[in-house]
C-alpha positions as CSV (number, residue, x, y, z in Angstrom):
1,M,128.3,130.9,128.4
2,D,126.5,132.8,125.6
3,M,128.4,130.6,123.0
4,L,127.2,127.4,124.8
5,W,123.5,128.4,124.4
6,K,124.1,129.1,120.7
7,V,125.6,125.7,120.2
8,F,122.7,124.1,122.2
9,I,120.1,126.0,120.1
10,A,121.9,125.0,116.9
11,L,122.0,121.3,117.8
12,A,118.5,121.0,119.4
13,P,116.6,120.5,116.2
14,T,119.0,117.7,115.0
15,V,118.8,116.0,118.3
16,G,115.0,116.3,118.3
17,V,114.7,114.8,114.8
18,L,117.0,112.0,115.8
19,F,114.9,111.2,118.8
20,I,111.7,111.2,116.7
21,F,113.4,108.9,114.1
22,W,114.6,106.5,116.8
23,H,111.2,106.4,118.4
24,V,109.4,105.7,115.1
25,M,111.9,103.0,114.1
26,K,111.7,101.3,117.5
27,N,107.9,101.2,117.2
28,I,108.1,99.8,113.7
29,L,110.5,97.1,114.7
30,E,108.6,96.1,117.8
31,G,105.3,96.0,115.8
32,D,107.0,93.8,113.2
33,R,108.2,91.5,115.9
34,R,104.8,91.2,117.5
35,E,103.2,90.7,114.1
36,R,105.6,87.8,113.3
37,I,104.8,86.2,116.6
38,A,101.1,86.5,116.1
39,H,101.4,85.2,112.5
40,A,103.4,82.2,113.7
41,Q,100.8,81.5,116.4
42,W,98.0,81.7,113.9
43,E,99.8,79.3,111.6
44,R,100.3,76.8,114.4
45,E,96.6,77.1,115.3
46,Q,95.6,76.5,111.7
47,E,97.9,73.5,111.5
48,M,96.5,72.0,114.7
49,S,93.0,72.6,113.4
50,A,93.7,70.9,110.2
51,R,95.3,67.9,112.0
52,N,92.3,67.6,114.3
53,S,89.8,67.8,111.4
54,T,91.6,64.9,109.6
55,G,91.7,62.8,112.7
56,G,95.4,63.4,113.4
57,Q,96.6,61.7,110.2
58,D,98.7,63.4,107.6
59,G,97.3,61.3,104.8
60,H,100.5,59.4,104.4
61,V,100.4,55.6,104.0
């Protein structure tokens, strides 16, 4: 049983760092996903605003 605790103590820092790394990467990827969605929505709103200000015409004959 004493050996099991030594193994656990030896692996605990590695597992802890792995958990922190996973958590940080998960938040980075989720933030990037949300930012891309918000940017696409903003672009759609800008496009709709531009269309409405020109009377709904693209300027093509």
